[in-house]
N, C-alpha and C positions, 0 to 999 in steps of 0.2 A: 504494500500500500504506500502511496506517495505521501511525503510530508506536506503539510499545508504551508503555503507561503506566509512568512512572517509579515505582520503589518508594519508599515514604515513609521519611524520615530519622528522624522521631519521631512519637509517638502520645500523646495525652492519655488517661489511664486514670482513671476516677472511682473514688475510694475513700471510699464513704459508709458511715458507721457509725450505726445507729439508736440505740445506747446513748449515743454522744457527743452526738448531736443532741438527744435527750430530756433529757440532763443540762444542756446549754446552755439549753434552753427553760425548764427548772425553775429554774435560777439566775437567768435573766432575770425570771421571774415573781416570785421572791423579792425581787429588787431593786425591782420595781414595787410590791410589797406594802409594803416598807420606806419607799419614797418616799411612797406614799399615806398611810401611818400618820403620817409626819412632817408631811405637808401638812394632814391632818385635825386634828392637835393642835398646830398652829403658834401659835394664839392663846393657849394656856395657858402658854407658855414664852417665854423671852427671846431675846436675840440669838444666844446659843450654839446654840440649837435651830435658828434660821434658818441659821446657818453650817453646821451639820451637814446640814440639808436641802439646801442648795446643793451641798455636797460629794458627798452621796449621789446627787443628781440628775446631777451630772457623771459619777460612776462608772457610773451606769445608762446614760447616753448613750454613754460609752466602751465599755461592754460590748455595747451594741447595734451599734456600729460594728464591733467585733471579731466579733460573731456573724454579721454579714452577710458578712464575709470568710471566716469559717470554714465557712459553710453549704455551700459546694460545693468541697470539696478535690479537687484533681487531682494525679496523679503523672505525670511525663513519662518515658515509656519510649523510649529512643533505640535506633536501629539503625545503628551505625557501619559494619556490613558492607555497607550499601546506599549508602555514600558513593561508592565507585568501582565501577561495574558491570563 
C-alpha cells in the first residue's frame, strides 16, 4: 500500500502588482535619462559634474540591484496545523 502524501508546512504565494512594477521601471528609466544627460554634457563642465555623474551612476546601479530583488515578491503562507498529523 502506498504512503499518503504529507501535507505541506508552507507555501510561497506570489504577490505581483502591475502598478508597482511600472513605477519601478519608470524610475529606472528616469535614472538612465539623468545619467545619459550627465554623460553627454560631461565635456562642458568641470570636476563637480564628473563627481555628480559618478554618484548618479552609482545610485542607478543600486536601484537596478534593488529592482531585481523587488521584481518577484513572494509571501510565505504557513500551515502550522499540518505540523503534527
